[in-house]
N, CA, C and O atoms as a printed pandas DataFrame, in Angstrom:
     atom_number atom_name residue_name chain_id  residue_number  x_coord  y_coord  z_coord
0              1         N          MET        A               1  -18.501   20.113   17.725
1              2        CA          MET        A               1  -17.132   20.434   17.356
2              3         C          MET        A               1  -17.060   21.611   16.606
3              4         O          MET        A               1  -17.918   21.737   15.732
4              5         N          THR        A               2  -16.217   22.523   16.748
5              6        CA          THR        A               2  -16.010   23.729   15.963
6              7         C          THR        A               2  -14.666   23.653   15.363
7              8         O          THR        A               2  -13.806   22.953   15.898
8              9         N          ALA        A               3  -14.407   24.367   14.218
9             10        CA          ALA        A               3  -13.170   24.586   13.607
10            11         C          ALA        A               3  -12.824   26.014   13.604
11            12         O          ALA        A               3  -12.162   26.506   12.690
12            13         N          ALA        A               4  -13.236   26.654   14.555
13            14        CA          ALA        A               4  -13.151   28.206   14.621
14            15         C          ALA        A               4  -11.737   28.802   14.997
15            16         O          ALA        A               4  -11.608   30.016   15.159
16            17         N          GLY        A               5  -10.790   28.018   15.119
17            18        CA          GLY        A               5   -9.446   28.639   15.406
18            19         C          GLY        A               5   -8.515   27.678   16.244
19            20         O          GLY        A               5   -8.911   26.612   16.716
20            21         N          PRO        A               6   -7.322   28.139   16.368
21            22        CA          PRO        A               6   -6.498   27.207   17.230
22            23         C          PRO        A               6   -6.921   27.007   18.638
23            24         O          PRO        A               6   -7.461   27.916   19.268
24            25         N          SER        A               7   -6.692   25.862   19.133
25            26        CA          SER        A               7   -7.086   25.476   20.576
26            27         C          SER        A               7   -5.990   25.973   21.522
27            28         O          SER        A               7   -4.791   25.846   21.271
28            29         N          ASP        A               8   -6.463   26.525   22.583
29            30        CA          ASP        A               8   -5.556   26.988   23.590
30            31         C          ASP        A               8   -4.941   25.874   24.324
31            32         O          ASP        A               8   -3.891   26.039   24.946
32            33         N          ASN        A               9   -5.589   24.683   24.275
33            34        CA          ASN        A               9   -5.069   23.451   25.095
34            35         C          ASN        A               9   -4.224   22.473   24.223
35            36         O          ASN        A               9   -3.935   21.375   24.699
36            37         N          THR        A              10   -3.816   22.816   22.976
37            38        CA          THR        A              10   -3.051   22.037   22.067
38            39         C          THR        A              10   -1.762   21.827   22.624
39            40         O          THR        A              10   -1.030   22.815   22.674
40            41         N          PRO        A              11   -1.304   20.676   23.081
41            42        CA          PRO        A              11    0.068   20.577   23.619
42            43         C          PRO        A              11    1.088   20.934   22.519
43            44         O          PRO        A              11    0.873   20.640   21.343
44            45         N          PRO        A              12    2.209   21.578   22.928
45            46        CA          PRO        A              12    3.236   21.959   22.007
46            47         C          PRO        A              12    3.892   20.845   21.315
47            48         O          PRO        A              12    4.484   21.062   20.258
48            49         N          LYS        A              13    3.837   19.706   21.805
49            50        CA          LYS        A              13    4.558   18.506   21.182
50            51         C          LYS        A              13    3.562   17.602   20.539
51            52         O          LYS        A              13    3.871   16.427   20.345
52            53         N          ALA        A              14    2.423   18.044   20.203
53            54        CA          ALA        A              14    1.344   17.268   19.680
54            55         C          ALA        A              14    1.738   16.735   18.293
55            56         O          ALA        A              14    2.205   17.532   17.479
56            57         N          GLY        A              15    1.579   15.435   17.967
57            58        CA          GLY        A              15    2.020   14.815   16.778
58            59         C          GLY        A              15    3.379   14.415   16.796
59            60         O          GLY        A              15    3.821   13.939   15.750
60            61         N          ARG        A              16    4.207   14.524   17.873
61            62        CA          ARG        A              16    5.481   13.983   17.884
62            63         C          ARG        A              16    5.652   12.516   18.178
63            64         O          ARG        A              16    6.686   11.901   17.917
64            65         N          HIS        A              17    4.612   12.006   18.720
65            66        CA          HIS        A              17    4.648   10.585   19.006
66            67         C          HIS        A              17    3.302    9.978   18.809
67            68         O          HIS        A              17    2.346   10.729   18.612
68            69         N          THR        A              18    3.143    8.722   18.842
69            70        CA          THR        A              18    1.841    8.244   18.629
70            71         C          THR        A              18    1.058    8.315   19.937
71            72         O          THR        A              18    1.616    8.258   21.033
72            73         N          PRO        A              19   -0.266    8.443   19.775
73            74        CA          PRO        A              19   -1.119    8.512   21.088
74            75         C          PRO        A              19   -0.958    7.260   21.784
75            76         O          PRO        A              19   -0.615    6.227   21.208
76            77         N          PRO        A              20   -1.226    7.349   23.141
77            78        CA          PRO        A              20   -1.192    6.201   24.032
78            79         C          PRO        A              20   -2.191    5.222   23.532
79            80         O          PRO        A              20   -3.169    5.630   22.906
80            81         N          ARG        A              21   -2.016    3.993   23.759
81            82        CA          ARG        A              21   -3.057    3.009   23.470
82            83         C          ARG        A              21   -3.925    2.844   24.585
83            84         O          ARG        A              21   -3.512    2.890   25.744
84            85         N          ARG        A              22   -5.143    2.649   24.268
85            86        CA          ARG        A              22   -6.132    2.452   25.247
86            87         C          ARG        A              22   -6.084    1.028   25.748
87            88         O          ARG        A              22   -5.704    0.151   24.973
88            89         N          SER        A              23   -6.442    0.729   26.991
89            90        CA          SER        A              23   -6.601   -0.689   27.444
90            91         C          SER        A              23   -7.861   -0.759   28.194
91            92         O          SER        A              23   -8.516    0.238   28.495
92            93         N          GLY        A              24   -8.180   -1.968   28.486
93            94        CA          GLY        A              24   -9.515   -2.293   29.094
94            95         C          GLY        A              24  -10.496   -2.829   28.269
95            96         O          GLY        A              24  -10.182   -3.235   27.150
96            97         N          THR        A              25  -11.655   -2.887   28.673
97            98        CA          THR        A              25  -12.787   -3.539   27.912
98            99         C          THR        A              25  -13.406   -2.438   26.983
99           100         O          THR        A              25  -13.497   -1.253   27.302
100          101         N          ARG        A              26  -13.802   -2.952   25.849
101          102        CA          ARG        A              26  -14.371   -2.170   24.948
102          103         C          ARG        A              26  -15.829   -2.013   25.178
103          104         O          ARG        A              26  -16.481   -2.940   25.660
104          105         N          ARG        A              27  -16.379   -0.855   24.849
105          106        CA          ARG        A              27  -17.785   -0.687   25.116
106          107         C          ARG        A              27  -18.669   -1.314   23.970
107          108         O          ARG        A              27  -18.340   -1.165   22.793
108          109         N          SER        A              28  -19.640   -1.920   24.282
109          110        CA          SER        A              28  -20.574   -2.519   23.286
110          111         C          SER        A              28  -21.600   -1.547   22.847
111          112         O          SER        A              28  -21.662   -0.419   23.335
112          113         N          ALA        A              29  -22.427   -1.985   21.903
113          114        CA          ALA        A              29  -23.521   -1.050   21.364
114          115         C          ALA        A              29  -24.520   -0.936   22.472
115          116         O          ALA        A              29  -25.328   -0.008   22.454
116          117         N          ASP        A              30  -24.516   -1.822   23.437
117          118        CA          ASP        A              30  -25.571   -1.671   24.498
118          119         C          ASP        A              30  -25.084   -0.710   25.524
119          120         O          ASP        A              30  -25.774   -0.555   26.531
120          121         N          SER        A              31  -23.939   -0.027   25.382
121          122        CA          SER        A              31  -23.473    0.908   26.491
122          123         C          SER        A              31  -24.092    2.310   26.384
123          124         O          SER        A              31  -23.685    3.233   27.089
124          125         N          GLY        A              32  -25.035    2.445   25.532
125          126        CA          GLY        A              32  -25.679    3.711   25.374
126          127         C          GLY        A              32  -25.039    4.686   24.520
127          128         O          GLY        A              32  -25.506    5.820   24.418
128          129         N          GLU        A              33  -23.998    4.319   23.898
129          130        CA          GLU        A              33  -23.188    5.012   22.980
130          131         C          GLU        A              33  -23.286    4.716   21.512
131          132         O          GLU        A              33  -22.474    5.131   20.686
132          133         N          SER        A              34  -24.308    3.988   21.246
133          134        CA          SER        A              34  -24.513    3.594   19.804
134          135         C          SER        A              34  -24.487    4.742   18.881
135          136         O          SER        A              34  -25.200    5.733   19.041
136          137         N          GLY        A              35  -23.588    4.579   17.839
137          138        CA          GLY        A              35  -23.615    5.780   16.900
138          139         C          GLY        A              35  -22.538    6.750   17.241
139          140         O          GLY        A              35  -22.213    7.544   16.358
140          141         N          TYR        A              36  -21.915    6.802   18.438
141          142        CA          TYR        A              36  -20.979    7.729   18.910
142          143         C          TYR        A              36  -19.729    7.787   17.943
143          144         O          TYR        A              36  -19.288    8.880   17.588
144          145         N          SER        A              37  -19.208    6.693   17.554
145          146        CA          SER        A              37  -18.049    6.625   16.779
146          147         C          SER        A              37  -18.235    7.224   15.486
147          148         O          SER        A              37  -17.376    7.967   15.012
148          149         N          ALA        A              38  -19.354    6.935   14.859
149          150        CA          ALA        A              38  -19.824    7.443   13.549
150          151         C          ALA        A              38  -20.000    8.918   13.625
151          152         O          ALA        A              38  -19.580    9.604   12.693
152          153         N          GLU        A              39  -20.578    9.465   14.641
153          154        CA          GLU        A              39  -20.787   10.832   14.828
154          155         C          GLU        A              39  -19.445   11.580   14.936
155          156         O          GLU        A              39  -19.197   12.558   14.231
156          157         N          VAL        A              40  -18.594   11.083   15.843
157          158        CA          VAL        A              40  -17.241   11.826   15.965
158          159         C          VAL        A              40  -16.582   11.680   14.726
159          160         O          VAL        A              40  -15.954   12.660   14.326
160          161         N          SER        A              41  -16.595   10.590   13.992
161          162        CA          SER        A              41  -15.882   10.441   12.795
162          163         C          SER        A              41  -16.374   11.581   11.767
163          164         O          SER        A              41  -15.577   12.232   11.090
164          165         N          TRP        A              42  -17.640   11.736   11.727
165          166        CA          TRP        A              42  -18.295   12.752   10.774
166          167         C          TRP        A              42  -17.867   14.158   11.198
167          168         O          TRP        A              42  -17.562   14.966   10.320
168          169         N          GLN        A              43  -17.826   14.500   12.493
169          170        CA          GLN        A              43  -17.372   15.789   12.844
170          171         C          GLN        A              43  -15.925   16.017   12.555
171          172         O          GLN        A              43  -15.527   17.090   12.102
172          173         N          VAL        A              44  -15.114   14.980   12.823
173          174        CA          VAL        A              44  -13.686   15.178   12.411
174          175         C          VAL        A              44  -13.522   15.404   10.931
175          176         O          VAL        A              44  -12.698   16.224   10.527
176          177         N          GLY        A              45  -14.265   14.720   10.123
177          178        CA          GLY        A              45  -14.335   14.813    8.726
178          179         C          GLY        A              45  -14.662   16.270    8.234
179          180         O          GLY        A              45  -14.030   16.852    7.353
180          181         N          GLU        A              46  -15.641   16.733    8.863
181          182        CA          GLU        A              46  -16.217   18.022    8.591
182          183         C          GLU        A              46  -15.163   19.128    8.996
183          184         O          GLU        A              46  -14.846   20.082    8.285
184          185         N          ALA        A              47  -14.710   18.866   10.159
185          186        CA          ALA        A              47  -13.588   19.930   10.670
186          187         C          ALA        A              47  -12.353   19.829    9.731
187          188         O          ALA        A              47  -11.829   20.873    9.342
188          189         N          ALA        A              48  -11.890   18.682    9.369
189          190        CA          ALA        A              48  -10.745   18.636    8.421
190          191         C          ALA        A              48  -11.050   19.272    7.074
191          192         O          ALA        A              48  -10.183   19.880    6.445
192          193         N          SER        A              49  -12.362   19.114    6.621
193          194        CA          SER        A              49  -12.634   19.737    5.311
194          195         C          SER        A              49  -12.690   21.235    5.440
195          196         O          SER        A              49  -12.210   21.911    4.530
196          197         N          ALA        A              50  -13.262   21.844    6.542
197          198        CA          ALA        A              50  -13.186   23.157    6.695
198          199         C          ALA        A              50  -11.786   23.745    6.839
199          200         O          ALA        A              50  -11.486   24.805    6.289
200          201         N          LEU        A              51  -10.890   23.008    7.623
201          202        CA          LEU        A              51   -9.533   23.421    7.715
202          203         C          LEU        A              51   -8.867   23.367    6.381
203          204         O          LEU        A              51   -8.065   24.253    6.085
204          205         N          GLY        A              52   -9.151   22.350    5.514
205          206        CA          GLY        A              52   -8.497   22.239    4.297
206          207         C          GLY        A              52   -8.936   23.567    3.452
207          208         O          GLY        A              52   -8.103   24.214    2.817
208          209         N          ASP        A              53  -10.148   23.871    3.497
209          210        CA          ASP        A              53  -10.705   24.984    2.747
210          211         C          ASP        A              53   -9.914   26.327    3.362
211          212         O          ASP        A              53   -9.452   27.166    2.589
212          213         N          ARG        A              54   -9.826   26.427    4.435
213          214        CA          ARG        A              54   -9.132   27.583    5.078
214          215         C          ARG        A              54   -7.541   27.662    4.656
215          216         O          ARG        A              54   -7.004   28.723    4.335
216          217         N          LEU        A              55   -6.887   26.438    4.699
217          218        CA          LEU        A              55   -5.520   26.500    4.391
218          219         C          LEU        A              55   -5.331   26.700    2.882
219          220         O          LEU        A              55   -4.267   27.163    2.470
220          221         N          ARG        A              56   -6.345   26.360    2.022
221          222        CA          ARG        A              56   -6.225   26.722    0.537
222          223         C          ARG        A              56   -6.565   28.135    0.180
223          224         O          ARG        A              56   -6.343   28.592   -0.942
224          225         N          ASP        A              57   -7.082   28.787    1.107
225          226        CA          ASP        A              57   -7.674   30.295    0.841
226          227         C          ASP        A              57   -6.351   31.092    0.978
227          228         O          ASP        A              57   -5.761   31.200    2.053
228          229         N          PRO        A              58   -5.888   31.694   -0.297
229          230        CA          PRO        A              58   -4.796   32.566   -0.165
230          231         C          PRO        A              58   -5.016   33.891    0.546
231          232         O          PRO        A              58   -4.036   34.589    0.806
232          233         N          ALA        A              59   -6.224   34.275    0.873
233          234        CA          ALA        A              59   -6.532   35.457    1.633
234          235         C          ALA        A              59   -6.325   35.327    3.121
235          236         O          ALA        A              59   -6.335   36.318    3.851
236          237         N          VAL        A              60   -6.131   34.069    3.581
237          238        CA          VAL        A              60   -5.960   33.728    5.058
238          239         C          VAL        A              60   -4.438   33.665    5.324
239          240         O          VAL        A              60   -3.737   32.816    4.773
240          241         N          ALA        A              61   -3.951   34.571    6.168
241          242        CA          ALA        A              61   -2.456   34.600    6.433
242          243         C          ALA        A              61   -2.202   33.498    7.533
243          244         O          ALA        A              61   -3.029   33.286    8.420
244          245         N          HIS        A              62   -1.045   32.828    7.428
245          246        CA          HIS        A              62   -0.588   31.925    8.387
246          247         C          HIS        A              62    0.817   32.185    8.678
247          248         O          HIS        A              62    1.524   32.699    7.811
248          249         N          THR        A              63    1.292   31.868    9.850
249          250        CA          THR        A              63    2.757   31.923   10.264
250          251         C          THR        A              63    3.399   30.509   10.031
251          252         O          THR        A              63    2.742   29.468   10.010
252          253         N          VAL        A              64    4.606   30.584    9.876
253          254        CA          VAL        A              64    5.364   29.210    9.801
254          255         C          VAL        A              64    5.091   28.430   10.968
255          256         O          VAL        A              64    4.962   27.210   10.857
256          257         N          GLU        A              65    4.982   29.047   12.162
257          258        CA          GLU        A              65    4.827   28.256   13.404
258          259         C          GLU        A              65    3.436   27.563   13.424
259          260         O          GLU        A              65    3.297   26.408   13.827
260          261         N          GLU        A              66    2.444   28.310   12.981
261          262        CA          GLU        A              66    1.053   27.861   12.830
262          263         C          GLU        A              66    1.010   26.756   11.742
263          264         O          GLU        A              66    0.233   25.817   11.916
264          265         N          ILE        A              67    1.731   26.795   10.714
265          266        CA          ILE        A              67    1.692   25.713    9.798
266          267         C          ILE        A              67    2.273   24.425   10.314
267          268         O          ILE        A              67    1.778   23.325   10.069
268          269         N          GLU        A              68    3.503   24.647   11.145
269          270        CA          GLU        A              68    4.043   23.534   11.844
270          271         C          GLU        A              68    3.081   22.948   12.814
271          272         O          GLU        A              68    3.103   21.725   12.950
272          273         N          GLN        A              69    2.241   23.654   13.505
273          274        CA          GLN        A              69    1.303   23.128   14.438
274          275         C          GLN        A              69    0.194   22.323   13.663
275          276         O          GLN        A              69   -0.297   21.280   14.093
276          277         N          VAL        A              70   -0.122   22.882   12.551
277          278        CA          VAL        A              70   -1.130   22.298   11.720
278          279         C          VAL        A              70   -0.669   20.933   11.250
279          280         O          VAL        A              70   -1.459   19.990   11.245
280          281         N          MET        A              71    0.595   20.802   10.853
281          282        CA          MET        A              71    1.123   19.533   10.481
282          283         C          MET        A              71    1.144   18.566   11.582
283          284         O          MET        A              71    0.851   17.388   11.380
284          285         N          ARG        A              72    1.506   19.048   12.843
285          286        CA          ARG        A              72    1.517   18.151   14.047
286          287         C          ARG        A              72    0.087   17.624   14.273
287          288         O          ARG        A              72   -0.116   16.448   14.575
288          289         N          GLY        A              73   -0.974   18.598   14.107
289          290        CA          GLY        A              73   -2.341   18.202   14.309
290          291         C          GLY        A              73   -2.723   17.214   13.354
291          292         O          GLY        A              73   -3.364   16.229   13.719
292          293         N          PHE        A              74   -2.356   17.402   12.039
293          294        CA          PHE        A              74   -2.712   16.379   10.977
294          295         C          PHE        A              74   -2.065   14.970   11.407
295          296         O          PHE        A              74   -2.741   13.954   11.250
296          297         N          SER        A              75   -0.858   14.894   11.910
297          298        CA          SER        A              75   -0.202   13.800   12.188
298          299         C          SER        A              75   -0.861   13.084   13.202
299          300         O          SER        A              75   -1.014   11.872   13.054
300          301         N          LEU        A              76   -1.338   13.740   14.368
301          302        CA          LEU        A              76   -2.082   13.135   15.374
302          303         C          LEU        A              76   -3.332   12.583   14.876
303          304         O          LEU        A              76   -3.742   11.479   15.233
304          305         N          THR        A              77   -4.016   13.430   13.955
305          306        CA          THR        A              77   -5.287   12.964   13.434
306          307         C          THR        A              77   -5.088   11.578   12.674
307          308         O          THR        A              77   -5.772   10.594   12.956
308          309         N          VAL        A              78   -4.204   11.572   11.790
309          310        CA          VAL        A              78   -3.940   10.439   10.917
310          311         C          VAL        A              78   -3.494    9.274   11.722
311          312         O          VAL        A              78   -3.836    8.136   11.402
312          313         N          GLU        A              79   -2.745    9.512   12.752
313          314        CA          GLU        A              79   -2.315    8.365   13.680
314          315         C          GLU        A              79   -3.635    7.740   14.327
315          316         O          GLU        A              79   -3.797    6.523   14.410
316          317         N          GLY        A              80   -4.476    8.589   14.735
317          318        CA          GLY        A              80   -5.793    8.190   15.385
318          319         C          GLY        A              80   -6.559    7.445   14.331
319          320         O          GLY        A              80   -7.184    6.439   14.668
320          321         N          MET        A              81   -6.565    7.863   13.051
321          322        CA          MET        A              81   -7.331    7.150   12.094
322          323         C          MET        A              81   -6.627    5.764   11.771
323          324         O          MET        A              81   -7.332    4.800   11.471
324          325         N          SER        A              82   -5.398    5.665   11.822
325          326        CA          SER        A              82   -4.625    4.479   11.768
326          327         C          SER        A              82   -5.073    3.481   12.741
327          328         O          SER        A              82   -5.422    2.340   12.438
328          329         N          ALA        A              83   -5.045    3.977   13.953
329          330        CA          ALA        A              83   -5.423    3.069   15.237
330          331         C          ALA        A              83   -6.861    2.695   15.036
331          332         O          ALA        A              83   -7.210    1.581   15.427
332          333         N          GLY        A              84   -7.766    3.519   14.455
333          334        CA          GLY        A              84   -9.231    3.185   14.311
334          335         C          GLY        A              84   -9.339    2.085   13.209
335          336         O          GLY        A              84  -10.072    1.108   13.367
336          337         N          CYS        A              85   -8.608    2.269   12.123
337          338        CA          CYS        A              85   -8.685    1.400   11.099
338          339         C          CYS        A              85   -8.152   -0.041   11.480
339          340         O          CYS        A              85   -8.642   -1.065   11.004
340          341         N          ALA        A              86   -7.095   -0.029   12.391
341          342        CA          ALA        A              86   -6.645   -1.207   13.010
342          343         C          ALA        A              86   -7.718   -1.889   13.869
343          344         O          ALA        A              86   -7.872   -3.109   13.817
344          345         N          GLY        A              87   -8.450   -1.111   14.647
345          346        CA          GLY        A              87   -9.547   -1.712   15.396
346          347         C          GLY        A              87  -10.644   -2.109   14.493
347          348         O          GLY        A              87  -11.316   -3.100   14.781
348          349         N          VAL        A              88  -10.883   -1.435   13.443
349          350        CA          VAL        A              88  -11.936   -1.804   12.464
350          351         C          VAL        A              88  -11.575   -3.312   11.852
351          352         O          VAL        A              88  -12.399   -4.205   11.657
352          353         N          THR        A              89  -10.200   -3.374   11.608
353          354        CA          THR        A              89   -9.804   -4.683   11.027
354          355         C          THR        A              89   -9.982   -5.799   12.030
355          356         O          THR        A              89  -10.376   -6.903   11.656
356          357         N          GLU        A              90   -9.703   -5.539   13.301
357          358        CA          GLU        A              90   -9.966   -6.603   14.262
358          359         C          GLU        A              90  -11.459   -6.918   14.485
359          360         O          GLU        A              90  -11.869   -8.034   14.806
360          361         N          TRP        A              91  -12.257   -5.802   14.281
361          362        CA          TRP        A              91  -13.672   -6.048   14.394
362          363         C          TRP        A              91  -14.243   -6.916   13.248
363          364         O          TRP        A              91  -15.019   -7.853   13.435
364          365         N          LEU        A              92  -13.766   -6.498   12.003
365          366        CA          LEU        A              92  -14.138   -7.231   10.922
366          367         C          LEU        A              92  -13.760   -8.713   10.984
367          368         O          LEU        A              92  -14.535   -9.599   10.625
368          369         N          ARG        A              93  -12.600   -8.924   11.429
369          370        CA          ARG        A              93  -12.071  -10.355   11.442
370          371         C          ARG        A              93  -12.896  -11.148   12.581
371          372         O          ARG        A              93  -13.220  -12.322   12.403
372          373         N          ALA        A              94  -13.182  -10.526   13.627
373          374        CA          ALA        A              94  -13.948  -11.160   14.661
374          375         C          ALA        A              94  -15.438  -11.416   14.186
375          376         O          ALA        A              94  -16.060  -12.415   14.549
376          377         N          ALA        A              95  -15.927  -10.526   13.417
377          378        CA          ALA        A              95  -17.197  -10.676   12.773
378          379         C          ALA        A              95  -17.228  -11.746   11.615
379          380         O          ALA        A              95  -18.281  -12.090   11.078
380          381         N          GLY        A              96  -16.112  -12.194   11.307
381          382        CA          GLY        A              96  -16.121  -13.230   10.218
382          383         C          GLY        A              96  -15.860  -12.714    8.842
383          384         O          GLY        A              96  -16.064  -13.416    7.851
384          385         N          HIS        A              97  -15.448  -11.593    8.782
385          386        CA          HIS        A              97  -15.198  -10.967    7.392
386          387         C          HIS        A              97  -13.628  -11.011    7.068
387          388         O          HIS        A              97  -12.987   -9.990    6.818
388          389         N          VAL        A              98  -13.114  -12.209    7.097
389          390        CA          VAL        A              98  -11.822  -12.469    6.821
390          391         C          VAL        A              98  -11.562  -12.588    5.382
391          392         O          VAL        A              98  -12.331  -13.269    4.704
392          393         N          GLY        A              99  -10.503  -11.965    4.817
393          394        CA          GLY        A              99  -10.261  -11.930    3.403
394          395         C          GLY        A              99  -10.013  -10.508    2.894
395          396         O          GLY        A              99   -9.284   -9.735    3.516
396          397         N          PRO        A             100  -10.588  -10.196    1.834
397          398        CA          PRO        A             100  -10.353   -8.957    1.056
398          399         C          PRO        A             100  -10.713   -7.691    1.918
399          400         O          PRO        A             100   -9.948   -6.730    1.999
400          401         N          LEU        A             101  -11.956   -7.756    2.572
401          402        CA          LEU        A             101  -12.386   -6.685    3.312
402          403         C          LEU        A             101  -11.585   -6.373    4.605
403          404         O          LEU        A             101  -11.328   -5.200    4.872
404          405         N          SER        A             102  -11.187   -7.368    5.402
405          406        CA          SER        A             102  -10.334   -7.113    6.500
406          407         C          SER        A             102   -8.902   -6.824    6.021
407          408         O          SER        A             102   -8.224   -5.992    6.624
408          409         N          GLY        A             103   -8.435   -7.468    4.984
409          410        CA          GLY        A             103   -7.199   -7.142    4.402
410          411         C          GLY        A             103   -7.052   -5.680    4.013
411          412         O          GLY        A             103   -6.093   -4.997    4.371
412          413         N          HIS        A             104   -8.065   -5.231    3.250
413          414        CA          HIS        A             104   -8.034   -3.800    2.900
414          415         C          HIS        A             104   -7.902   -2.811    3.999
415          416         O          HIS        A             104   -7.126   -1.856    3.980
416          417         N          ALA        A             105   -8.822   -3.151    5.077
417          418        CA          ALA        A             105   -8.763   -2.293    6.242
418          419         C          ALA        A             105   -7.360   -2.303    6.880
419          420         O          ALA        A             105   -6.846   -1.250    7.257
420          421         N          SER        A             106   -6.786   -3.411    6.992
421          422        CA          SER        A             106   -5.408   -3.643    7.584
422          423         C          SER        A             106   -4.410   -2.859    6.812
423          424         O          SER        A             106   -3.585   -2.152    7.390
424          425         N          VAL        A             107   -4.469   -2.974    5.430
425          426        CA          VAL        A             107   -3.551   -2.068    4.506
426          427         C          VAL        A             107   -3.692   -0.692    4.814
427          428         O          VAL        A             107   -2.694   -0.022    5.078
428          429         N          MET        A             108   -4.903   -0.173    4.806
429          430        CA          MET        A             108   -5.214    1.266    5.115
430          431         C          MET        A             108   -4.710    1.682    6.334
431          432         O          MET        A             108   -4.183    2.791    6.433
432          433         N          ALA        A             109   -4.828    0.766    7.473
433          434        CA          ALA        A             109   -4.201    1.241    8.738
434          435         C          ALA        A             109   -2.708    1.317    8.657
435          436         O          ALA        A             109   -2.182    2.175    9.365
436          437         N          GLU        A             110   -1.949    0.579    7.926
437          438        CA          GLU        A             110   -0.553    0.661    7.767
438          439         C          GLU        A             110   -0.207    1.839    7.093
439          440         O          GLU        A             110    0.735    2.508    7.516
440          441         N          ARG        A             111   -0.940    2.243    5.942
441          442        CA          ARG        A             111   -0.637    3.217    5.140
442          443         C          ARG        A             111   -0.932    4.646    5.846
443          444         O          ARG        A             111   -0.211    5.625    5.650
444          445         N          LEU        A             112   -1.965    4.657    6.612
445          446        CA          LEU        A             112   -2.283    5.804    7.470
446          447         C          LEU        A             112   -1.240    6.089    8.530
447          448         O          LEU        A             112   -0.928    7.235    8.855
448          449         N          SER        A             113   -0.690    4.935    9.080
449          450        CA          SER        A             113    0.364    5.113   10.119
450          451         C          SER        A             113    1.619    5.706    9.404
451          452         O          SER        A             113    2.332    6.514    9.999
452          453         N          HIS        A             114    1.892    5.304    8.124
453          454        CA          HIS        A             114    3.049    5.742    7.537
454          455         C          HIS        A             114    2.803    7.191    7.202
455          456         O          HIS        A             114    3.740    7.959    7.420
456          457         N          ILE        A             115    1.808    7.630    6.761
457          458        CA          ILE        A             115    1.395    9.086    6.419
458          459         C          ILE        A             115    1.478    9.875    7.703
459          460         O          ILE        A             115    1.997   10.989    7.637
460          461         N          GLY        A             116    1.038    9.439    8.843
461          462        CA          GLY        A             116    1.054   10.070   10.058
462          463         C          GLY        A             116    2.510   10.474   10.428
463          464         O          GLY        A             116    2.803   11.589   10.859
464          465         N          LYS        A             117    3.388    9.470   10.223
465          466        CA          LYS        A             117    4.825    9.510   10.585
466          467         C          LYS        A             117    5.456   10.576    9.709
467          468         O          LYS        A             117    6.241   11.386   10.203
468          469         N          GLU        A             118    5.111   10.600    8.330
469          470        CA          GLU        A             118    5.602   11.441    7.368
470          471         C          GLU        A             118    5.170   12.954    7.773
471          472         O          GLU        A             118    5.950   13.896    7.635
472          473         N          LEU        A             119    3.952   13.086    8.246
473          474        CA          LEU        A             119    3.441   14.440    8.453
474          475         C          LEU        A             119    4.273   14.921    9.868
475          476         O          LEU        A             119    4.629   16.094    9.977
476          477         N          ALA        A             120    4.505   14.092   10.759
477          478        CA          ALA        A             120    5.356   14.441   11.861
478          479         C          ALA        A             120    6.689   14.896   11.440
479          480         O          ALA        A             120    7.229   15.857   11.987
480          481         N          ARG        A             121    7.260   14.204   10.438
481          482        CA          ARG        A             121    8.679   14.487    9.979
482          483         C          ARG        A             121    8.544   15.905    9.300
483          484         O          ARG        A             121    9.386   16.781    9.501
484          485         N          LEU        A             122    7.479   16.083    8.512
485          486        CA          LEU        A             122    7.421   17.413    7.799
486          487         C          LEU        A             122    7.271   18.495    8.913
487          488         O          LEU        A             122    7.831   19.583    8.780
488          489         N          ALA        A             123    6.547   18.213    9.968
489          490        CA          ALA        A             123    6.498   19.243   11.073
490          491         C          ALA        A             123    7.882   19.607   11.612
491          492         O          ALA        A             123    8.264   20.766   11.777
492          493         N          GLU        A             124    8.663   18.403   11.895
493          494        CA          GLU        A             124    9.930   18.617   12.332
494          495         C          GLU        A             124   10.811   19.475   11.365
495          496         O          GLU        A             124   11.534   20.379   11.784
496          497         N          ALA        A             125   10.708   19.141   10.059
497          498        CA          ALA        A             125   11.536   19.896    9.076
498          499         C          ALA        A             125   11.086   21.361    9.046
499          500         O          ALA        A             125   11.930   22.230    8.830
500          501         N          ILE        A             126    9.893   21.659    9.236
501          502        CA          ILE        A             126    9.449   23.133    9.264
502          503         C          ILE        A             126    9.959   23.672   10.468
503          504         O          ILE        A             126   10.430   24.805   10.376
504          505         N          GLU        A             127    9.974   23.152   11.516
505          506        CA          GLU        A             127   10.492   23.589   12.749
506          507         C          GLU        A             127   11.920   23.966   12.687
507          508         O          GLU        A             127   12.379   25.043   13.070
508          509         N          LYS        A             128   12.640   22.896   12.124
509          510        CA          LYS        A             128   14.188   23.243   11.904
510          511         C          LYS        A             128   14.404   24.370   11.024
511          512         O          LYS        A             128   15.289   25.199   11.236
512          513         N          ALA        A             129   13.583   24.418   10.001
513          514        CA          ALA        A             129   13.847   25.462    8.973
514          515         C          ALA        A             129   13.490   26.854    9.591
515          516         O          ALA        A             129   14.136   27.858    9.293
516          517         N          GLN        A             130   12.488   26.875   10.418
517          518        CA          GLN        A             130   12.161   28.195   11.092
518          519         C          GLN        A             130   13.258   28.527   12.088
519          520         O          GLN        A             130   13.611   29.701   12.200
520          521         N          LYS        A             131   13.795   27.619   12.785
521          522        CA          LYS        A             131   14.946   27.924   13.714
522          523         C          LYS        A             131   16.116   28.350   12.885
523          524         O          LYS        A             131   16.734   29.331   13.297
524          525         N          ARG        A             132   16.522   27.773   11.783
525          526        CA          ARG        A             132   17.570   28.302   11.022
526          527         C          ARG        A             132   17.368   29.650   10.429
527          528         O          ARG        A             132   18.327   30.412   10.303
528          529         N          ALA        A             133   16.201   29.973   10.068
529          530        CA          ALA        A             133   15.746   31.206    9.402
530          531         C          ALA        A             133   15.843   32.480   10.512
531          532         O          ALA        A             133   15.993   33.659   10.190
532          533         N          SER        A             134   15.734   32.017   11.757
533          534        CA          SER        A             134   15.580   33.069   12.791
534          535         C          SER        A             134   16.861   33.349   13.470
535          536         O          SER        A             134   16.916   34.198   14.360
């Protein structure tokens, strides 16, 4: 995964709604994808960190439209994290970790969902401000 610039295939309405929920059977550790989730999570974290560094750098110019798209991307990412935490909560409960551990994961899923929605609202506000300014 690279963080080298904007994706040409980013949908224009990314982050305006929650991603579709997957259905069907879940893959087990025996499916040949052991460690896949951890690896993808690490790559997303590294990409987010690199993007954060880029956004903090005052020498890097950004357009208002680009910042709007960044907020939509953040929203989509955080909504994915929320769904993932909800899945982890289910896994913890199924594994017998009922109580503070699964409760904390559940609370984090709810908070992330709220943050994702707030990021989408921020993107909408940026879009409206840009339209009023032009």
